C-alpha positions in Angstrom: 0.0 0.0 -0.1 3.1 2.4 -0.4 1.9 5.1 -2.8 5.3 6.9 -3.5 6.1 7.4 -7.4 9.1 5.2 -7.3 7.0 2.2 -6.4 4.4 2.5 -9.2 6.2 0.2 -11.5 6.3 -2.6 -8.7 2.4 -2.7 -8.7 2.6 -3.2 -12.7 5.2 -5.7 -12.3 2.9 -7.8 -9.7 -0.2 -7.5 -12.0 1.8 -8.9 -14.9 3.4 -11.5 -12.9 0.1 -12.9 -11.5 -1.4 -12.4 -15.0 1.1 -14.7 -16.4 0.7 -17.1 -13.7 -3.1 -17.1 -14.4 -3.7 -16.1 -10.8 -6.8 -13.9 -11.4 -7.5 -13.6 -7.6 -4.0 -11.8 -6.9 -4.0 -10.2 -10.3 -7.2 -8.4 -9.6 -6.0 -7.6 -6.0 -2.8 -5.9 -7.3 -4.7 -4.3 -10.1 -7.2 -2.7 -7.6 -4.4 -1.4 -5.5 -2.5 0.0 -8.4 -5.8 1.8 -9.7 -6.5 3.2 -6.3 -2.9 4.3 -5.6 -2.1 5.5 -9.2 -5.3 6.4 -10.9 -4.0 8.1 -13.8 -1.8 5.2 -14.9 -2.9 3.9 -18.1 -1.4 0.4 -17.5 -4.4 -0.6 -15.6 -6.9 0.2 -18.2 -4.7 -1.6 -20.8 -4.5 -4.9 -18.7 -8.2 -4.8 -18.2 -8.9 -4.4 -22.2 -6.2 -7.0 -22.9 -7.7 -9.4 -20.6 -11.1 -9.0 -22.3 -9.6 -9.1 -25.7 -7.7 -12.4 -25.1 -11.3 -13.9 -23.7 -12.7 -12.9 -27.1 -15.7 -11.4 -25.3 -16.3 -8.5 -27.7 -19.4 -7.4 -26.0 -17.7 -6.9 -22.7 -14.6 -5.5 -24.4 -16.8 -2.8 -26.3 -18.7 -2.0 -23.1 -15.5 -1.5 -21.2 -14.2 1.0 -24.0 -17.4 2.8 -23.9 -17.2 3.1 -20.1 -13.6 4.4 -20.2 -14.1 6.7 -23.1 -17.1 8.3 -21.4 -14.7 9.3 -18.6 -12.0 10.3 -20.8 -13.3 11.2 -24.4 -9.8 12.9 -25.4 -7.8 9.8 -24.7 -6.1 8.8 -28.1 -5.1 5.3 -27.0 -8.8 4.4 -25.9 -10.3 5.6 -29.1 -7.8 4.4 -31.5 -7.5 1.0 -29.8 -11.4 0.7 -29.8 -11.6 1.7 -33.5 -8.8 -0.9 -34.3 -10.9 -3.7 -32.6 -13.9 -2.6 -34.6 -12.0 -2.3 -37.9 -10.5 -5.8 -37.4 -13.8 -7.2 -36.6 -15.4 -5.8 -39.8 -12.5 -7.4 -41.9 -13.1 -10.7 -40.2 -17.0 -10.8 -40.8 -19.2 -11.1 -44.0 -19.7 -7.6 -45.5 -23.2 -8.5 -45.7 -23.6 -8.7 -41.9 -26.5 -6.6 -40.5 -24.2 -5.1 -38.0 -21.5 -3.8 -40.4 -23.2 -0.5 -41.1 -23.6 0.2 -37.5 -20.1 -0.9 -36.7 -18.9 1.3 -39.6 -20.5 4.4 -38.1 -19.1 3.8 -34.8 -15.6 3.3 -36.1 -15.7 6.5 -37.9 -16.9 8.3 -34.7 -14.1 6.8 -32.8 -11.6 7.7 -35.4 -12.6 11.3 -35.4 -12.1 11.4 -31.7 -8.7 9.9 -32.0 -7.6 12.1 -34.9 -8.8 15.3 -32.7 -6.7 13.8 -29.7 -3.4 13.0 -31.7 -0.9 15.0 -33.8 0.3 11.9 -35.4 -1.3 10.0 -38.7 -2.2 6.5 -37.6 -5.9 7.3 -36.9 -6.2 9.2 -40.2 -4.6 6.2 -42.1 -7.1 3.8 -40.7 -9.9 6.2 -41.6 -8.7 6.3 -45.2 -8.3 2.6 -45.4 -11.8 1.9 -44.0 -13.6 4.3 -46.2 -11.6 3.5 -49.4 -12.3 -0.1 -48.9 -16.1 0.6 -48.6 -15.9 2.7 -51.7 -13.8 0.1 -53.6 -16.5 -2.8 -52.7 -19.5 -0.4 -53.9 -17.5 0.3 -57.2 -16.9 -3.4 -57.6 -20.5 -4.3 -57.1 -21.4 -1.6 -59.6 -19.1 -3.1 -62.2 -20.4 -6.5 -61.7 -23.9 -5.4 -62.2 -24.8 -6.7 -65.7 -27.8 -6.4 -68.0 -29.7 -3.5 -69.8 -32.9 -3.8 -68.0 -33.9 -0.4 -66.3 -33.5 -1.9 -62.9 -30.1 -3.2 -63.6 -28.9 0.2 -65.0 -30.5 1.9 -62.0 -28.7 -0.4 -59.4 -25.5 0.0 -61.3 -25.6 3.7 -61.3 -26.8 3.9 -57.6 -23.9 1.7 -56.4 -21.4 3.9 -58.2 -22.9 7.1 -57.0 -22.6 5.6 -53.4 -19.0 4.7 -54.0 -18.1 8.3 -55.3 -20.0 9.6 -52.1 -17.8 7.7 -50.0 -14.6 8.8 -52.1 -15.7 12.4 -51.4 -15.6 11.5 -47.8 -12.3 9.7 -47.9 -10.3 12.2 -50.0 -9.9 15.0 -47.4 -8.5 12.4 -44.9 -6.0 11.0 -47.6 -4.8 14.5 -48.4 -4.2 15.3 -45.0 -2.1 12.2 -44.8 -0.2 13.2 -48.0 0.3 16.7 -46.4 1.6 15.1 -43.0 4.0 12.9 -45.0 5.2 15.9 -47.2 5.8 17.8 -44.1 8.4 15.4 -42.6 12.1 16.1 -42.8 12.7 12.6 -44.1 10.7 9.5 -44.8 11.4 6.2 -43.2 10.8 3.1 -45.5 7.5 2.6 -43.5 6.4 6.2 -44.0 7.1 6.2 -47.7 5.1 3.0 -48.2 2.2 4.6 -46.5 2.7 7.9 -48.4 2.6 5.9 -51.8 -0.4 4.2 -50.6 -2.2 7.3 -49.9 -1.1 8.8 -53.3 -2.2 5.7 -55.1 -5.7 5.8 -53.4 -6.0 9.5 -54.5 -5.0 9.1 -58.0 -7.6 6.1 -58.2 -10.3 8.0 -56.7 -9.9 11.2 -58.7 -9.7 8.9 -61.6 -13.2 7.3 -60.9 -14.5 10.9 -60.4 -13.3 11.9 -63.9 -10.9 14.4 -62.6 -7.9 13.7 -64.9 -5.9 16.6 -63.7 -5.9 15.6 -60.1 -5.4 12.0 -61.1 -2.4 12.8 -63.0 -1.0 15.3 -60.2 -1.1 12.3 -57.7 0.3 9.7 -60.2 3.2 12.0 -60.7 3.9 12.4 -57.0 3.7 8.6 -56.6 6.3 8.1 -59.4 8.7 10.8 -57.8 8.3 9.1 -54.3 10.0 6.1 -55.8 13.2 8.0 -56.2 13.1 9.3 -52.5 
């Protein structure tokens, strides 16, 4: 029960120790002590979330994220971690699932919170990837819609319109990511790869929107990036 700053890591060590031994009773005891003595330490939150994630209990995991975010809505790690969980669950599930639309809206809401709370680019990249993938799926569905019947033509046009609508939503985030990378003094190989992905996405989206000038601009930047 010693609460001096120098002892904070000891409580973390004990929680980790009992966790590895699968001794939940003592782990929870140390966790509660740590939370009480060092309430601002994010480690306690991460341990609880990891425990729920390991159990594959998504209902409890999402509920815990909602509870913690309600108390600290400007916490980047919480918002981004929650968004990543939902993003991965969408990728693993059938795109026709009834809850995908609901999850997508929740994901976008969380990513907006994460973007507002951080000066980095991770949340913006995840937003681009999510929206771009959705737009690409709709465009693909439009291209696969065959037939000359009025209902076929209508469906094809509606799907393409929905895809373009999502691209319009995606473009500002992708352009913000490009601006971020162009503002860095030097690109690491990892950053360069993501920079090129953003440029490629933008070129493709402007191409679908029949904006040849913009598409050419981003294609040129993409080729120039190869020489960096």
